[in-house]
N, C-alpha and C positions, 0 to 999 in steps of 0.2 A: 632655063633654070627655074623660073617661077612656075612653069607648067609642071615640072617634076615635083616641086614641093607641094603643089596643089593636089597632084595625084596621090602622093603619100598620105596627105591629110584625109582625103576622101576614103582611102583604104582603111585607115585607122578608125574612122567613124563607122564604116561598114562592119568592121570586126567587132567593135563595141556593141553595135546593134544586134549582131548575131549572137554574141554571148549573153545579152539580156534576154533574148527570146528563149533561152534554154532553162531559165529559172522556173521552179514549181510555184503554183499559187499557194499561199499560206492556208492551213486548215482552220476552220472556224473554231473559236475557243469554246470549251465545254463549260457552260455556266451552271449546270446542275450541282446542287450541294450534296456531297456524300453523307449518308446517314445510316444508322442502324435502326431496325424496327423490330417490334414484337407484337404478337397478337394479343389484344385485350381479352382477358378471361375472367371468369367468376370463380371464387374460391373462399377460403376461410382466412381470418386475420384476428390477431389479438393485440391489444394495446401494450406497448412496452413501457415499463416503469423501472428506471435504473437508479440504484442507490449504492452507497459504499458500505462495506462491512469489514469485519476483522475476524480472523481465524481464532478460535478458542478451543480448549480441551473441555469435553463434556464431563471428564472425571479427572481431578487432580488430587493427589494425596501427598502429604508431607510426613516423613518418618521422624518422630521425636524419640529421644531416650531421656528418661527423667533422672539421669545420673551423670555426673561429670566423670569421664573416663578417658584414658589414653587410647588413641587409635593405633593399632598395631599394623594394620595394612588396609589399603584401599584398592578396590578391583574395578572401579568404573570412573568415567570422566563425564563432565557435562556434555550433553549431546549424544551420549551412548543410548542405544535401545536395550532395554532390559526386560526380562520375563518375570512374572510373579514368582516369588520365592528365590530369586537369584540373589547371591550375596553382594551387598554393596561395600561393606567394610567389616573389619573385626575390631573388637574393643577388649581392653584388659579390664575385666569385671571381677577379677579374683577376690578382691577385698569385699565387694558387694555380695558375691556368692557366699563367702565365708560368713558374713553377717547374717545372710538369709538362712543358711544352714543352721547356724547357732540359734537363731530365733525360732526356727521350726523345731529344733531339739528341745529348746526351753519350753515351748508351747506344749509339746507332747509330754514333757515331764510334768508340767503344771496340770495338764489334763488328767494324767495318771494319778497324781497326788490328789486331785479333786475327787476322782472316782474312789480312791482308797479311803480318804478321809470321810467322804460322804457315807461309804458303807460302814466304817467303824463308828462314826458318830450316830448314824441312824440306828445302829445296833444298841448303842448306849441309851439313846432316847427310848427305844422300844423296851429296853430293860427297865428304865425308870417308869415308864407307863405301866408296865406289868406290876412293879412294886406298889405303885399307887393303887391299882385295882385290888391287890391282895390286902394292903393295909386298910383300905376302905371297907372291904368285906369283913375283916377282923373287928374294925370299929363298930360296924353295924351289929356284930354279934356280941359286942361288949367286951371283947378280949383286950383291946388296946384303947388308950385314950385318944381324944381328938388331936392332941398335940402331935402324936406320931403321924397321923394323916397329913397334917399341915406340913410337917417336915418332909414327908415323901413327895408331896406336891411341889415344895420348894426345890427339891433335888431335880424333879422333872423339868421345871422351868429353867433351872440352871443348865441342864443338859441340852435343852432346845436352844437356849441362847448361845451356848458354846458352839453348837453345831452351825447355827446361822452365821455367827461371827467368823468361824474358821472357813466355812464355805464361801462366804462373801469375799474374804481376802483372796482365796484361791481363784474366785471368778474374776476379780480385778486383775490378778496376775495374768490369767488366760487372755482377758480382753486386751491388756497391754501388749502381750505377745502377738495376738491376732492383728492389732493395729500396726505393729512393727512389721509383721509378715506382709500385710497388705501394702504398706508403704514400699517395702523392698520389691514386692511383685510389680508395683507400678514403676519402680525404677528400672526393673528388668523387662518392662514391656517392649516389644519389638526387638528384643535381644534374646538369643537362646543361651544355653549354659556354656556353649563354646565361644560366646562373645560375638556371634554372627548377627549382623544387622541385614535384613533381607528386604527386597522390594515387595510392597504389598500388592501392587498391580503391575501389569505389563505396560510399558510405555517408554517415554523418552526422559532421561534425567535432565531437568531444566535448572536445577541448582544443587550444589554439593558443598557442604561445610566440613567435610572430613578430610584430613590429610595425615599421612603417615607420621607417627611419633608426636603428633599434636593432640590436644584434648578436645573432645566434643562436650557441649554443655546443654543443659535442659532449655536454655533460653532461645536456641535456634535449632531448626530441623537439621538432622544429619543430611537429608536429601529430600528433594521434591520431585515427584514423578508425574508426568502428564500422560494420560492414556493416549495411545496412538490408534486404538480401534474404535474410539468414541470421540470424534472431533466434530465441531460445528462452526458455523459462521454466524456471528451476531451482527445485527444491523438494526436500524431504526427507520420508521416510515411515517409519513404524514397521516393526519386523520382522514384525508380523502382517499388514501390508499388502503389503510388498515381494514376498513370495512369490506373491502373487496377480496381480502385474503382469507384462506381457510386452512386450518390445520390439516396436514396431509397433502396440501397443494405442492406444486412444483415450482422451482426457480432455477435459472441458469446462473452458474457461478464461475467466474474467471479469477484465478490467482496468478497474476503475472510473474511474481517473483519466483514461483515454483513451476511456471510454465504449464499450468494445469487448468483445464476447463471441464466442467461436469454439470450434471443436473442433480440438485439436492432436493430434499423433502422438508417442507415447513414442519418443524416439530413443536413449536410453541409460539404463541402470540400474546404479548402483554396488552391487556385491555385497559390499563391505566397509563396515561402519558407521563413522561419524565417532567418533573416540576421545572427543571432548568431549560430543556429543549422543546418541551411540548410534543415530542415524538414518541411513537409507540415501538417497543422492542419486538423484534421478530428473530427467531432462531431457526437456522436451516441445518439439518443433519447432513453431514458429509458421508457419502458412501464409503464403507470400510475399505473398498478396493482402491480408493483415491487418496487415502491419508498419508501414503508414503511421501516423505519429503516436506510435509507440512509442519509448521511450528506456530505456536500461539503468538499472536501479534501481527502475523502477516496480513496485509491489506487484500481485500477482495472486492471485486465488482459484481454486484448482484442485479439480475434482471427478473422482475416479476411480470407475468403475462396475465392481463385481465380483460374484461369486456369482450369476450370472444364473439365474433360475428361469422356466420357461415353463408355461403351462396351469395356473396356480394362481389362487386367489381373491385378487383385489386390490381394495381399497376406499380411498377418500380417508382419509388419516390423521386429518383433522379430525373424522371421524365417531366415532372411538374415544374412550371415556372410561375413566378409571381410578378404581376404588373400593377399598374395604377387601378385597373378595373377588377383585379382579383387574380385568382389562380387559373392557369390555362395549360393546355398541352397542344401538340401538333399531331395530326393524323394524316394519312395519305389516301388520296382517292385512287381510282383504277388507273389513272394516267400518271401516277406518281407525282401529283402536285400536292403541296403541303397546305393544310387548312388549320387555322387556329380555332380551338374549341375551349370555351370557358367551362371550368369544372368546379364542383364543390367536394370537399374532402371530409372524411370521417376519422376512423381510427388510423393510427400510425404504428406499424409493426416493425419487424426486423428488415429494414430496407425496402418496405412496401407500404403503400397507403391505400386506404379504402376510398373509392370514388362514389359519392352518394348522388351526384347529378352530373350530366354532361356526357357520360359514356354508358353504354348498356352491355358491351361485350361484342367481340368479333371485329372491332376496328383495328386498323393497322397503325400502331402507335410508334412515333419516333422516340427512341430511347437514347440515342447518341447523335449529336449534331443539331439538336433542336434549338440551341442558343444562336445559331447562325441563320435561322429561317424567318421568313415573313410570309404573310398570307399569299397563297398562290404560287410560291416559289417552286420551280421544278427541283426534283431531287434524284439522286442516284443511290439506290440501296446497295450497300456494300456488305452488309451482314444482317442475318435474321430475316431473310426474305420469307414472307408468308403469303 
């Protein structure tokens, strides 16, 4: 019995030994760090200068009427786009027009009276002058006494005085009517004889004080319209930046609220700083093709590019690391071993940085995975093989 148990035990040991011999040897672990690389090249770069700005209309006009009148109808709402000459609303100006027509008729009547009286009185004065001449001639011939001459001259003076007095009164009347007409014309400015108030420019209605059956007053504009074809971005920059900008230069603009990005042109630069902020104003013209959907007051991100350098070493900014000894990058040798290289940087552009020392071009630069490397580490290039 003992011999049988021993035999079974030995068989089990042999079976376990045979099963162990069938296992494969484990593969050695890959210690190479996966990285992405790019070839270091020379090119151009410009310094980025980012500031905040605000959309504004380059042309805004308010429509006033200098008369209190009832609004009979309104054809637009705030936010509507209108064309120059389009009717905004209509007003009941019948009483003002009646006063205007009456003033015009009165003025024309006064002007005619002036002309008629002037002709008549001038004729009387001319007749008195002729009488004086005749009497003077008779006096010189001894036909009439001097008293007759004095009487004729007095009559002439009276005729002249009467003419001047009458014409002066008529002139005063005409001037009064002229002033009344001018005042009424001012009241009817921006309103035609049908009571139509029209848009002076094409653009967006940003305010509206007219409502049907209510009165408009001279104290507030009927409407304010901002041009949609002439819009700009206003911003302010520091003294170190303003000297690097030029009128006609370019700037990148992003207006997130309108989901728009475009390149604008610097249209004006203020060379005197704000007393409050000590910043200099800069205005950027928005291309007319990009004004749709923009409204005054929208915030904008503006990027100016200055200090352009050409034929310099430019690498992705993300490849640069900073340590206690300064800035450095990792490059690969022919055996795909990583080597730490100290660098000096210059201009910083849109996702790229100028390298002024440490790289000359042609190196295999680690752009992804560099934060896991040390000097001499083996790597495995997974993307960007050069």
